[in-house]
C-alpha positions in Angstrom: 70.9 139.9 95.0 69.2 136.5 94.3 71.7 134.0 93.0 70.8 132.6 89.6 72.6 129.5 88.3 73.0 129.1 84.6 73.1 125.4 84.0 73.5 125.5 80.2 77.1 124.4 79.8 77.2 124.5 76.0 79.2 127.8 75.6 82.1 126.7 77.7 81.9 122.9 77.4 84.7 120.9 75.7 85.4 117.4 74.6 88.3 117.1 77.0 85.9 117.7 80.0 83.6 115.0 78.7 86.6 112.7 78.3 88.7 113.4 81.3 86.7 114.8 84.1 83.0 114.1 83.5 83.3 110.4 84.4 84.6 111.3 87.9 82.2 114.1 88.7 79.9 111.8 90.7 82.7 110.5 92.9 84.2 113.9 93.4 80.9 115.5 94.2 80.2 112.8 96.9 83.6 113.3 98.6 83.5 117.1 98.3 80.1 117.2 99.8 81.5 115.5 103.0 84.2 118.1 103.1 81.7 120.9 102.9 79.7 119.4 105.7 82.7 120.0 108.0 83.4 123.6 106.8 82.0 126.7 108.6 79.2 128.3 106.5 80.9 131.7 106.5 84.3 130.5 105.4 85.4 131.1 101.8 85.9 128.0 99.6 89.0 127.8 97.3 89.0 125.7 94.2 92.2 125.3 92.2 92.9 123.9 88.8 96.6 123.1 88.0 97.6 123.2 84.3 94.6 125.1 83.2 95.8 126.0 79.7 93.0 128.1 78.2 90.5 127.1 80.9 87.8 125.6 78.7 88.4 122.0 79.9 87.8 122.9 83.6 84.9 125.4 83.4 82.1 122.9 83.1 83.5 121.0 86.1 83.8 124.3 88.1 80.1 125.1 87.3 79.0 121.8 88.9 81.1 122.3 92.0 80.0 125.9 92.4 76.4 124.8 92.1 77.0 122.3 94.9 78.4 125.0 97.1 75.5 127.4 96.2 73.0 124.8 97.3 74.3 125.3 100.8 75.0 129.0 100.7 74.3 131.8 98.2 76.5 134.3 99.9 79.7 132.4 100.7 82.8 133.7 98.8 84.1 131.2 96.3 87.7 131.7 95.0 88.7 129.9 91.8 92.4 129.8 91.0 93.6 128.9 87.5 97.2 127.8 87.5 99.7 127.2 84.7 103.3 127.7 83.8 104.4 131.3 83.2 104.9 130.4 79.5 101.1 129.7 79.1 99.0 132.0 77.0 97.4 134.0 79.8 95.7 136.4 77.4 93.5 133.7 76.1 92.9 132.3 79.6 92.0 135.8 80.8 89.4 136.2 78.1 87.9 132.8 78.8 87.9 133.3 82.5 86.1 136.6 82.1 83.4 134.9 79.9 83.1 132.2 82.5 82.6 134.7 85.4 80.0 136.6 83.4 78.2 133.4 82.5 78.1 132.4 86.2 76.4 135.7 87.3 77.6 135.3 90.9 78.6 138.4 92.9 80.5 136.3 95.4 82.6 134.4 92.8 86.2 135.5 92.3 88.4 134.0 89.5 92.2 134.5 89.7 95.1 133.4 87.5 98.2 131.9 89.2 101.4 131.5 87.1 103.6 128.9 88.6 105.2 125.4 88.4 102.8 122.8 89.9 105.8 120.7 90.9 106.5 123.4 93.5 104.4 125.3 95.9 102.1 127.8 94.1 99.7 128.9 96.9 99.7 129.8 100.6 99.6 127.1 103.2 96.2 125.5 104.0 94.4 127.3 101.2 92.9 124.6 98.9 89.5 123.0 99.5 89.2 121.3 96.1 91.9 120.8 93.5 92.1 119.3 90.0 94.9 118.5 87.7 94.3 116.7 84.4 97.3 117.3 82.1 100.4 118.2 84.2 101.5 114.8 85.2 102.2 113.7 81.6 105.1 116.2 81.6 108.3 115.9 83.5 109.9 118.9 85.1 112.9 119.1 82.8 114.1 117.7 79.5 116.1 114.5 79.5 118.4 114.0 76.5 117.5 110.9 74.6 120.0 109.9 71.9 117.5 108.3 69.6 114.0 109.2 70.7 111.8 112.3 70.4 109.4 110.9 73.0 110.5 108.4 75.6 109.2 104.9 75.4 110.9 101.9 77.0 112.7 99.0 75.5 113.5 100.4 72.1 116.6 102.4 71.2 117.0 103.7 74.7 119.9 103.0 77.1 119.6 101.8 80.7 121.0 105.2 81.8 118.4 107.2 79.9 115.6 104.9 81.2 116.8 105.2 84.7 117.2 109.0 84.5 113.7 109.7 83.2 112.0 107.1 85.4 113.6 108.6 88.5 112.7 112.1 87.4 109.1 111.1 86.9 108.9 109.5 90.3 110.5 112.6 92.0 108.1 114.9 90.1 105.0 113.0 91.3 106.3 113.0 94.9 107.1 116.8 94.6 103.6 117.4 93.3 102.0 115.6 96.2 104.3 117.3 98.7 103.5 120.8 97.3 99.7 120.1 97.4 99.9 118.7 100.9 101.3 122.0 102.1 98.6 124.0 100.3 95.5 121.9 101.2 93.2 122.5 104.1 92.4 119.7 106.4 89.9 117.4 104.7 90.5 119.0 101.3 90.6 116.7 98.2 92.5 116.8 94.9 91.8 114.8 91.8 94.7 114.1 89.4 94.4 112.5 86.0 97.6 110.7 84.9 97.7 109.4 81.3 99.6 106.2 80.5 99.9 103.4 77.9 100.6 105.5 74.8 103.6 103.4 73.8 102.7 102.8 70.1 102.0 106.5 69.4 105.2 107.6 71.1 107.1 105.0 69.1 105.6 106.2 65.8 106.6 109.8 66.6 110.1 108.9 67.6 110.6 106.7 64.5 109.3 109.5 62.3 111.7 112.0 63.7 114.6 109.4 63.6 113.9 109.0 59.9 114.7 112.7 59.3 118.1 111.9 60.7 118.5 108.9 58.4 117.5 111.1 55.5 120.1 113.7 56.4 117.5 116.4 57.2 118.8 116.7 60.8 122.1 116.0 62.3 123.0 113.5 65.1 123.4 116.6 67.4 119.9 117.8 66.5 118.4 114.4 67.0 119.8 114.3 70.5 119.0 117.9 71.3 115.3 117.5 70.5 113.2 115.7 73.1 109.7 116.3 74.2 109.7 116.0 78.1 106.8 113.6 78.5 106.4 110.4 80.5 103.4 108.1 80.0 104.6 105.0 81.7 103.7 105.1 85.4 102.3 101.9 86.9 99.8 101.6 89.8 102.8 100.8 92.1 104.5 104.0 91.0 101.4 106.1 91.8 100.9 104.5 95.2 104.5 104.8 96.3 104.5 108.4 97.7 101.4 107.7 99.8 103.2 105.0 101.7 105.6 107.5 103.3 103.2 109.8 105.2 105.1 112.3 107.3 105.2 116.0 107.9 105.9 116.6 104.2 103.2 114.3 102.9 100.3 114.2 105.3 97.7 113.1 102.7 96.0 109.7 102.1 95.1 108.0 98.9 91.3 107.9 98.7 90.7 106.4 95.3 92.7 105.0 92.4 91.1 103.7 89.3 92.0 103.3 85.6 89.9 103.6 82.4 90.6 103.3 78.7 90.1 106.3 76.6 89.9 107.3 72.9 91.6 110.6 72.5 91.3 113.0 69.5 88.4 110.9 68.1 86.7 112.6 65.0 89.6 115.1 65.0 92.7 115.6 62.9 95.2 113.8 65.2 98.3 115.5 63.9 96.8 119.0 64.2 95.9 118.2 67.8 99.3 116.8 68.8 101.1 119.6 67.0 99.8 122.0 69.7 101.8 120.4 72.4 104.8 119.0 70.4 105.8 122.0 68.3 107.3 124.3 70.9 109.5 121.6 72.5 110.7 120.6 69.0 111.5 124.2 68.1 113.5 124.6 71.4 115.7 121.7 70.5 116.2 122.5 66.8 116.8 126.2 67.4 120.0 125.4 69.3 121.6 124.8 65.8 119.1 126.3 63.3 117.4 129.7 62.8 113.6 129.9 63.4 112.7 129.4 59.7 114.9 126.4 59.3 113.6 124.8 62.5 110.0 125.5 61.5 110.6 123.8 58.1 111.9 120.7 59.8 108.9 120.6 62.1 106.6 120.9 59.1 108.4 118.0 57.4 108.0 116.0 60.5 104.2 116.7 60.9 103.7 115.9 57.2 105.4 112.5 57.6 103.5 111.9 60.8 100.2 112.5 59.1 101.1 109.7 56.6 102.1 107.3 59.4 98.9 108.0 61.3 96.6 108.1 58.2 94.7 104.9 59.3 94.1 106.1 62.9 90.7 107.4 63.9 91.8 108.1 67.4 94.6 107.4 69.9 94.1 104.7 72.5 95.5 105.2 76.0 94.6 104.7 79.6 94.0 107.2 82.4 94.7 106.8 86.1 92.2 108.7 88.2 93.8 109.6 91.6 92.0 111.2 94.5 93.8 112.1 97.7 92.8 113.9 100.8 94.6 116.1 103.4 94.7 114.4 106.9 
C-alpha cells in the first residue's frame, strides 16, 4: 500500500502544542535525524510521550516526527507509546488515539497506551528512540504537607523544614526520572523534557485565597494542612544540570541542550476554568479526609469563585519554561 501522509494538523492540533512543543520542533528534528542515520532501516522506531493526558497536545508533534521517519522508509514499523498515571482518563485518550491513528492512514503505525508512573521505569530496557515529556515535572511524586500553603512557593508562610522537604523531593524526582529513562533509552536516543518554572505570583494568589477560607472559618486548621497540591515550579538551571554531572551505570546520558523561554499560558481563555482541571482533584483528596463529597465540592466552588475575583484583571499567566534535551550514551 502506498503511504499517504495527511499534513493537515487542524483536527488534532492544540494551543498547548503551539506553546510548549512547536518552538522546539526544529531542534528535535535535527537531533532525531542524526539518530535515525545510525539506525538500521528494518528496525522498528519507538516514540514515547510521558504524561500524555488526553493525547491532543502530543499528536501534532508525533505527526511531524512520523513524517520524518517516513521520508526514509514507508514500511518500517513505528510504535507510539502514550504514558500517564493509572488515574488518567484512558477512555478519552483511547478515543483520541484511535482518531489519530485513523487520521495517519499508516498500516505500519501502532499506538499503545501505557499506564505507569514516569518517576519509575515504565518500559523495557533499551526500547525508546525518541521521548517527550511536557507536564510531568511540574508535579512531585507525593504530597508534602504545608501548614499554610495550598501550592508551595518559597519565602512566605513556609518553614525551613517544609522548604527542605519539598526541594529535596523535587530533586530526587528529577534524578529518578532521568535514571528511569536512561534504562529505557536505546543508544543515541533523545528525550525532550519541558519543565515549567517561575509561577510564584500565581501560586501565592492561590494559597492566599485558600488561606482566607481558613480565616473566614470555612475550613479548619486541619483541613488547611491536609489540602496541598503536589506541584513544584522552582527549579533553577543548577538544579536541572545537577543529575547529569554524575554519569554512571544508572545515569549514562548526557545533557545536549538546555534553554529557557518566557510563556503566556491560558491566554484568551478563562484562567480559573483552566486551572480547575488540575487543582480540583488534589483539593478534593485533602478536604474529603474530613468532609463528605458534597461539602468538599462546595468548599472547592467557593475557592474557585474567590480565585476568579482575585484573577479578574489577568489576561494570562506569565511563567518560564526550561527545555531540556538529553541523549543516551
